[in-house]
VODOLUM-736130 format. One record per residue (C-alpha): residue in one letter; x, y, z. Coordinates in pm, whole numbers. Layout:
REM VODOLUM-736130
NODE A X Y Z
...
This chain:
REM VODOLUM-736130
NODE M 0 0 0
NODE E 284 240 74
NODE Q 394 232 -290
NODE F 47 338 -404
NODE L 29 620 -148
NODE T 373 744 -245
NODE A 284 741 -615
NODE Y -44 923 -551
NODE L 114 1189 -330
NODE N 394 1251 -583
NODE R 139 1299 -861
NODE H -85 1526 -652
NODE P 127 1788 -477
NODE G -51 1963 -191
NODE T -278 1666 -125
NODE T -432 1659 223
NODE A -240 1340 300
NODE A 97 1511 263
NODE V 235 1328 565
NODE Y 141 971 643
NODE A 263 675 837
NODE R 207 308 768
NODE Y 153 57 1041
NODE H 48 -306 1026
NODE L -204 -312 1307
NODE G -395 -619 1196
NODE S -748 -579 1323
NODE I -975 -349 1123
NODE A -1184 -294 1437
NODE F -875 -167 1619
NODE R -783 63 1328
NODE L -1136 204 1321
NODE A -1120 267 1697
NODE L -791 455 1653
NODE V -948 679 1388
NODE A -1255 741 1606
NODE G -1035 828 1903
NODE G -822 1072 1706
NODE E -513 851 1720
NODE G -508 823 1342
NODE D -625 1049 1063
NODE G -769 768 857
NODE T -744 410 746
NODE L -819 223 428
NODE T -826 -137 326
NODE F -829 -307 -11
NODE R -961 -631 136
NODE S -1319 -756 130
NODE L -1444 -781 486
NODE R -1763 -924 632
NODE E -2001 -666 772
NODE W -1991 -822 1120
NODE D -1618 -755 1133
NODE V -1663 -381 1083
NODE C -2011 -281 1203
NODE A -1913 -186 1559
NODE G -1608 8 1443
NODE V -1815 190 1180
NODE A -2066 294 1448
NODE I -1785 425 1670
NODE V -1625 626 1387
NODE E -1958 777 1284
NODE Q -2048 869 1644
NODE A -1712 1045 1671
NODE G -1797 1257 1364
NODE G -1603 1056 1108
NODE I -1720 889 792
NODE V -1679 536 662
NODE I -1730 463 292
NODE D -1695 152 80
NODE G -1499 96 -239
NODE E -1781 255 -438
NODE G -1772 573 -230
NODE E -2100 500 -54
NODE R -2169 489 319
NODE L -2177 136 450
NODE T -2515 -28 499
NODE F -2565 -349 690
NODE N -2800 -647 696
NODE R -2786 -693 320
NODE R -2793 -1022 134
NODE D -2430 -966 30
NODE T -2243 -934 359
NODE F -1908 -827 210
NODE C -1772 -473 229
NODE R -1533 -447 -67
NODE G -1269 -194 21
NODE M -1322 66 289
NODE V -1206 413 393
NODE A -1258 568 738
NODE S -1153 921 836
NODE N -1286 1272 871
NODE P -1516 1370 580
NODE P -1268 1585 379
NODE L -985 1332 401
NODE A -1218 1041 321
NODE R -1261 1158 -39
NODE S -884 1185 -92
NODE L -826 840 55
NODE H -1113 700 -152
NODE A -948 835 -469
NODE I -635 636 -378
NODE L -841 325 -307
NODE T -1037 352 -632
NODE K -729 398 -849
NODE A -541 119 -678
NODE L -834 -124 -707
NODE A -876 -36 -1073
NODE G -504 -91 -1133
NODE K -467 264 -1265
NODE L -223 378 -1004
NODE E 119 238 -1075
NODE P 374 225 -797
NODE E 678 440 -843
NODE P 976 261 -994
NODE P 1257 184 -748
NODE R 1525 451 -727
């Protein structure tokens, strides 16, 4: 993921996500809690996750004033026949759109990582 973020930031100077850090925290619920608590600006995942793995974290982020959107850019809805959330972004509303642009391009294969230096 870092290679995609680096490529995106280099192609879009002045992007909101000018400074970022990458951590492998594992649990999506934990990452959502960090965002809700202000310990992280945002998180995104390329993976497909079951709704029961994210529903509590989504509620916490939204109650804290954040936004959680899926790979299509829509707010997550639960109790659907298809229980997968395909890609997800959680952050404050302005940053969510920038992170979603990264997610969309990466999922579509349109964002090439930078060549090694």
